[in-house]
C-alpha positions in Angstrom: 135.3 98.7 103.0 133.0 99.5 105.8 134.2 99.8 109.3 132.7 99.1 112.6 131.9 102.8 112.9 129.6 102.5 109.9 127.3 100.0 111.6 125.5 102.4 113.9 125.0 104.8 111.1 123.6 102.1 108.9 121.3 101.0 111.7 120.1 104.5 112.2 119.5 105.0 108.4 117.5 101.7 108.5 115.4 102.9 111.4 114.7 106.2 109.7 113.6 104.3 106.5 111.4 102.0 108.5 109.8 105.0 110.3 109.1 106.8 107.0 107.6 103.6 105.7 105.3 103.2 108.8 104.3 106.9 108.6 103.3 106.3 104.9 101.3 103.2 105.9 99.5 105.2 108.6 98.6 108.1 106.3 97.3 105.8 103.6 95.1 104.0 106.2 93.8 107.3 107.6 91.1 107.5 104.9 89.3 110.5 106.5 92.5 112.4 107.0 91.8 113.2 110.7 95.3 112.2 111.8 94.2 109.1 113.8 93.0 105.6 112.9 89.6 104.5 113.8 88.7 100.8 114.5 87.2 100.7 111.0 90.3 102.1 109.3 92.6 99.7 111.2 90.4 96.7 110.4 90.4 97.6 106.7 94.1 97.9 106.4 95.8 96.1 109.4 93.7 93.0 110.4 96.4 91.8 112.7 96.6 95.1 114.5 92.8 95.3 114.7 92.7 92.2 116.9 94.9 94.0 119.4 93.3 97.5 118.9 92.8 98.1 122.7 96.5 97.2 123.4 97.8 99.5 120.6 95.4 102.3 121.7 97.5 103.0 124.9 95.6 106.1 125.9 92.2 104.4 125.5 90.6 107.2 123.4 89.2 104.7 120.8 91.6 105.9 118.1 95.2 105.1 117.2 97.5 108.0 116.9 100.7 108.2 114.8 102.8 107.8 118.0 100.8 104.7 119.1 101.1 103.2 115.6 104.8 103.8 115.5 105.3 102.3 119.0 103.4 99.2 117.9 105.4 98.8 114.7 108.7 99.3 116.6 107.6 96.6 119.1 106.7 94.3 116.2 110.1 94.8 114.6 112.0 94.3 117.9 110.2 91.1 118.5 111.0 89.9 115.0 114.7 90.7 115.4 114.8 88.7 118.7 113.9 85.5 117.0 
C-alpha cells in the first residue's frame, strides 16, 4: 500500500525519467554533436518546436541549448497537465 508520502517521491521519479528522456531526444537530434541544436536540426526532428524556434531560443543566439530545450519541454508538459 502506498501512502501520501510516496506521492512526492513518485512525482520526482517521474520528472527525473522525463528529463532523461528529453536529454536523450536532444542528444539524438544534435547530429553534429556540438551540444546545441541548429534550426536545421530542430526542423528535422521537432517540426512543432521549429515553428517556435525564436521563442525557445531565449538568449537569441540562433541555437537551442540543452537548458532551453528542457525548459520548453517542461513548459509543454505543464500545459498538458493543466488541461
